[in-house]
Structure formats: C-alpha cells, structure tokens
N, C-alpha and C positions, 0 to 999 in steps of 0.2 A: 525944707523938706525938698522944694525943687532942686536945691543944691544937691541935697543927698541923692536925689534920683539920678541928677547928672553924674554925680560921681560913680553911681552904681550901673550907668548906661553901659560901659565895657563889659562889666559883669554880667549884666543881664543879657546882653548882646551874646557873649562867649557861651552863657549858659543855656541860650536858647538854641544856638549852633549844636552844643552838646547833646540838648535834647532831640533835635532833629536828626543828628546823627545816630543817637542810639535807638531812636524810634526807627530810622532807616534799617540799622542792623537787625532790629527785633523783628520788622515786617520781613525782612530777607530771610531770617532763621525761620520765622513760621512758615513762610513760603516753601522752603526747602523740606521742612519737617512733613508738611500736608502732602508733597509730592511723593516723600518717601514712603507716608503711610498709604497712599495711593497704590504706589507699585507693590507694595507687600500684599494689599488686599487684592489687587489684581492677580499677583503671582500665585496667591493661594488658591485661586480658581483652577490653576494649572496642575494642582497636585492633588491626587485622590484623597477623599476624606476618610474617616475610620471605617465606614461602611465599604467602600470600595476597596480599601486594602484587604478588608475581610474576603471580598470577592476574588482579588487576586491570590490570596493565599489558599482558598480553596481551590483556584484553578489549577495550581501547582500541586495540590495533594492528590497522589495517585490514588488513594482508597476510594475518593468519590467516582473514580472511574469504574471501580468494581461493584457499586451499588446495585446495579441491576445485572449482574453477571448470573447467569442461570447454570445452576450446578448440575452436573450429567456424567455419566459413565467416563472414566479416564482421569477425572479430576481426584487429587490427593489432598485431604483437608486436615490441618493442623488444629487438634482441639486441646485446649487447656482446662481442665475440669476443676474447679474448686468446691469444695474442699477436699478433693481425692485427686491430688496431683499424680498418685500413681496411676490412675486411668488416663492421663494424658498420653498423646501420641498424634502420629499421623495415619490416617485411614483413607483408602482407597474407595472411591465410589465404583461398585463392581458392574457387571453388564445387566444387571437388573435394576440398576438405578438405586442400590443400598449401600448404605454404610453398616459394616459389621462391628458395634461398639460394645465395650465391656458393659455388663449387667442389662444392657438394653437389647443386645445381640442385634438382629437386622432390622435396620429402620430405612424406610423408603425416603430419598432425598431428592430424587431427580425433579427438575423443575423449580426448585426452590433457591432462593436468594442466601446471601450470607446472614442478614438479619433475621429471615424466615427460620433459617435452620436454628439460628441461636435461640430464638423463642421456643421453637419446638422441642429442642433438647432440654433447654432449662425447665420446661413444664414436665417432661417425661422422667428427668432426673429427681424432681421432688419426690418420687416414691422412695428414693433411696437416701437423700440429704435434706437438710433444712436450708432453703434459700440458696440452691447451687447457682453459681456463677460460671459462665462458660464464654471462653474467648476463641475466636475462629479465624483462622487465617488460611489461604489458599497457598499450599505448598509446591503444588504443581499442577499446572493447567493441562488440561486435554489438549489432545492434537485438535488443529482447526480446519474446516473445511468450508471455503466459502464458493459462492457462484459469482461469476465474473461475466457480465454481458455489455455490448455495446461496441463502441469504436474501439478497440484493441487489437493487435494482430492475432492473438489466439485466444479468443474468450472461452468460457467454460468452468468446469469445476476445478478447484485446486486445494490441495492439502498442504498444511504446513506443521511442522514439528510442535510437540509439546513443549511447554515453557515452564522451568521452574524458578520459584520466587529465589532472589539472591541469598536471602536469609537461611535458604535451605540448601544451597550449592554445594557447600561442604560435605553434605551426608553424600553426595553422589561420589566423592573423593576418598571416603572410607573403605568402599568395596564396590563390586560392579553391580550389585542389586539395588544400591542408592537408597531412595526413599522406601523402596518394597520391602526393605528389612524392617521396617517401623510398621508395617501394615499388619493389623490383627484380624483374625478370623474366628467368627462365632456363627450360631443358628438361632433362628425364630425371627419371623417376619412382623413388623409392625406396619399398620396402614394409617394413614393419614386422611382424615375427613374433612376436606375443605370445599366451601362453596366456591368455585372457581368458574369465571365466566370468560368469554372470549369476545373480542371486538375488534375493528379495524381501524382503531385510532392512528392517526398520524400526528407527528411531533416533530419539532425542531431542535429538541433538548439532548442531542447526542452531546458528550462532553468533549472538546476539542482539547488534545494533549500533546505535549511535546514528545517528539519521539525518543525511542530507547532502543539501541542496537539489538537487544536481546530480543525484543519483543516483534511480532509481525504486524507491519503497518500498511499504508496505502502503497507505499513506494514498493513493498515487497511483493504485493499482488500485481502491479503493473510489470515489474521485473519478471515475475513467473509466467505472466501471460504474453511475454515477448515484446513488451515496450508498446508505446503508443504510435499512431500515425500522424500524419501531417493535417489530420481533418479531426483529431480527437480534441473535444472541447473539456479542456481541463478546469473551466471555471464554474462547472455545474456538475460535479461528480456526485452521484446520487447514492448514499448508503441507507440500506434498509435493514432494520435489526428487530430481533424479537422483543416483545414486553414481556416481563416475567408473569406467570399464571396469576400470582397473587395481586397483582396490579392489574388484572383483567385481561391479560393475554393480549394478542393481537401483535400489530407491527408499529414501529415508530422509524420515522425518515428525517435525514439530515442532507442538507446540499454543501458540498465543501469545494472551496476554490483552491485548486492546487496550483495555481500559476505562481505564486510566490516560491514554491519549492523548486520549480523548474528554472524561472528566470533570477531568482535572487538568492537562492540555496537557503530558503527559510523553512525549517522543518516543523513550524508550529501547526500546521494542519495536516501534517502526516501522522494521523491518528491511527491508534491501536485498533485492529480489527479483532472479531471474536468469531467463535464457531457458529454456524448459521447464518453469517452476514450475507447479504447480497449487494454487489457494487455495481452500478450501472454508469457507463461512459458515453454522454451524447456525442453527436457528430456536429461539426462545425458546417454551416453554409457554404464556406469558403476555405480553401486550402491555405494553410498558414506555414511558408517555407521555412521559418525560425525554428518551429517546434522541435523537428528530428535533431539538429544540431545540439540545441540547448538540452534535450531528453537525454542525449548521449554523454553530454558533459556532467549532467546532473546524475547519471548512472542508472536510470531507469530503462533504457533502451539499448540493445546491443549494439556494438560498433559494427559486426559482421554478420552476414547470413551465410548459409550454405546451400547451392543448388546442386542437383544431377544432371550433367549434360552428357549425352550419348548421340551416336549417329555419325553422321558425315562431317564431324570435326577433325582436327588434327590431334588434340590432346583430350579426349572424352574422359569423364570421371567426374568426381566431387570438385567444384569450384567454389571457393571462398570470396565473397563479394561484399563491399560496403552496403550498410542498410539502405533500402531505398534505391538498389543499383537496378537498372534498366536492362533488357536482354541484351542490347548490344554491348554492355559490359562484359556480360558472361562469354560472348562469342569473341570479343577483343583477348580475354584472358585465356581462353582455350585454344586459341590460334583460328586461322581462317577457316571458313566453310569451304569443303572440297567441291570440287567441280562436278557438274550434274547433281547439284543438291536441289531439294524443291522445299515444300512448306516445313514449317517447324509446329510441332506438337507440344503444347504445354498441358501437363495435368497437375492438378491442384486440389487440396482439400480447403473448401470454402468455410467462412465462419460458422455457417448453420450446419456444418458437418458432411454436406453434399460433395461430390467429387465433380470436378469439371474437366472435360477433354476437349480442347479447343485448338484449331488450326489456326496458324498466325502466318500470315504472307510477310514476312519479316523484311523490313528495309532498314539498314544501318544509318540512314539519313533521316528517317522519320522522327519525329518529336518523342523526347523521352516521356513515358508514361501514356503514349498513344497507343491505339490499338495494333499497329504494327511493330511498336517497341515499347512493350508495357513493362511496368515495374514489376519486379521479381519478389517473391517472397521465401522466407526458410522452407527447406525441403522440397521447393518445387522439382519436378520432373521435366525435362526438356528433351526433346528427340528431334534431330535433324534428320528428315526423311529424303529418299532420293527423288529426283524428279523422273518424268515419263521417260525421258531419254536415258537416264541413269538406270531405271528399272529393266528397259530394253536391253541396255548393253549388258546388264547382268544375266538375263535371260540368254544373249547370245552366247556369253561366256560359258554358262552352265551346259549349253546345247553342244559347244563345240570341244569342250574340255575332253572327252573321251576320244575323238578323232585326233586331238593334239597329242595324246598319249600314245596312241596307235602309231602315228607318224613318227613319234620319237623312238618308239620302240623299233619300228622298221628300219629307222636309220642305223640304230646300234647294230641290228643282225647284219645288214648290208656291209657295215665297216669291219665286223669281224671276218665275214666271207671274202673280202677283198684281202 
C-alpha cells in the first residue's frame, strides 16, 4: 500500500496542482462576475425607473401645458361630437364669452378649462343623445396680452398675435377667412351655475416646456420689451398666472432661471406664455458686464439703438448707436460740438412713464455711464445748447442784421451813381 501511495505521489501532486489551478481560476472568475454585477447594479441607479420615465414623457407632452388654459373671447375650439358627427366643427368664443353650438345655441364658456367644457357639453347634449362623447381641441388661441415689470429696458403691457394649432393651419390656406368659415352662429343663451371661489394661492407648479418657434415665450417678451440691462437678474424671473375658476381661482407663481438660455443656448426654460400672465424681472445688486454681449448673441437684446441729436453739432439728426452706448459715442458719430456750445439737455421716458428733462455738464473724458457721460437709451432726445457767450453773439447778430442790410444796399446805390 505504501508502494502504491509512492507510485501515486506524482499523480496526486499534479492533481493537487490542477485542483489549485482550477480553484484559482474559479476564484478569479467569481471575482470578475461579482464586479460586473456590482457595476450593473450601480449603473441601474443612473437610469430612470419606470416611474421617472413616465414623468419625462409627461414633461414632453404638450397637452399637459394646456390643462389649466382658461377659455375666453377670441379662442376657436374644435368640437368632435359623437354620435352626431354632422354637428362637429370649429366654433369661436364670441365677445360675450359664448359658443354658438348646434342644438344648444348660446353656451357660456368663458373661464372654463377644456376638461370643464367637455363635462359641461356632454351633460347638456344628453338631452339629445344617449351617452354623448365630445372631444375638444383648441384650434386657434386668442391673442395674448401680458404685463412686464422690473429690470427691462421698456416694461409695460405687450400684445402678441393669436396662434393657430398646427393641425388646423391648412385651413388658413384654403381661403382668407381661415377658421372663421367653419364658425357657426345661432341664438339662445345658457347660464352655468357653479359654486366658484377665489383665493390667493401661490404655487410652483407651472410646467416648464421646451420652446416652439410658433408660440410666444419668455424670450419673445424680453425681445418685445427692448431687451435686458446689465443689471437684470435672469436667475429669478417670476411668472404669475391665473388659476381657473373651477380650481378655486386666484394666482399661481413660478420662478424661472433663464441664465441657461443666454449663456448656454438652452431653450428648456423658455416657457410658453399665456394671456393674462405677469412677468417680473428683478434687479441685480451689482452690474454684470457679460450680460449684454451674451443677450445680443442669444437674440433677446437689440444690437443697436437710435437717438435724436440736434443743436450745436455738425450733423444733427437720428444717430444709430450700439446698445448701451454713452453720450460721448453719439457726439463722436455726429461730429464735434460747435464752438460756443453750452450744456446738453437729455429728454427721456423713464420706466414708470415719467419724462425727465436733465441738464448734463458733458465731458468727453468722463467715465462711461457717469453723470457727465451717461449711457443712452433708445429714442432719447439730446439737445446741445448754446453757451452764454453763444447766446450773446446770436443776439448781437440779430440786432446788427438790419444795419448790415442797409449798409449793403447803400453800397449798391453808390456804385450805380458812380
């Protein structure tokens, strides 16, 4: 037996080596598998789960943006009425806030949302059909009027044109009347008795959408208001929007960071605006010199402004200047100031609607933006006045003008007599 064991020593030895080698390979294999599984489990956390995916899909669906859209005069609404397709069509909300509908005639809809209108019409059409089903789409949106306040060049009320849904744009190409050819008119008014309450709720639930060039967005508002200034705080643009009466009324509010649009050309927060919105642009505590060049490149601020320059300059008239140009730039472009000139008068409309009339002791060497060399705004009026000596010279010239004429006439008579 001992001899047999001795004979089997090489075989046992090599078998042990083979076992160790296989065990080592198995250990390495298991180790690599565990790392791979760990990486996969770690990577899974970087991808959205099913629930998050649903949120992203809802974020991109434009219909959610219109959940709280308030119907009013000027809106055109497409109704698909089942089982009476012959009653379907596009209907205009008239000046009284009513839809003139087949069989129902005048139906007051001002202040309702799409879902509220659907519920109302399905209930009313039960008088004529069993289980009617109505699909509602906004074919054309009313024109938009928004209030812009705060640190923009020209705050105030601004109006934007009506917008037609892309599904109905072909109707406008058929004839000049467009959707209006499909609007039907009848008589009889129906009143809606609803228990509606108003409150002053504030919310951060405005849906942020990607921009659409056919829609009016924040960037259009800024552009319409003359662009931003170097002290506009783009990180805290406040939008205040009406809450539908059916949800209690009042207002909701959102704070939008618009810096990514200006500095990174990211239109994510360039959200759509609706009729009745109020936008407030706060002011920075310190001037940001990079904002103006970036806003010009982003297309929300103009490259040039125009000012009116007259008085004692070589080339009076309208002068075109770069945005945020100083008074010295206008003087340089209009030619030098004439001798015997005095102070400069600046006339300007302020943001609050008041008119300023300011005397400026101009100095070309003064710092840009200072009191003696102020920044100019679009449509400024600049008058270069005479100095006291210039005024005196003018008076002397006017007084002596008749005598000069008499002397010249006397010279002519004497020349004929000779």
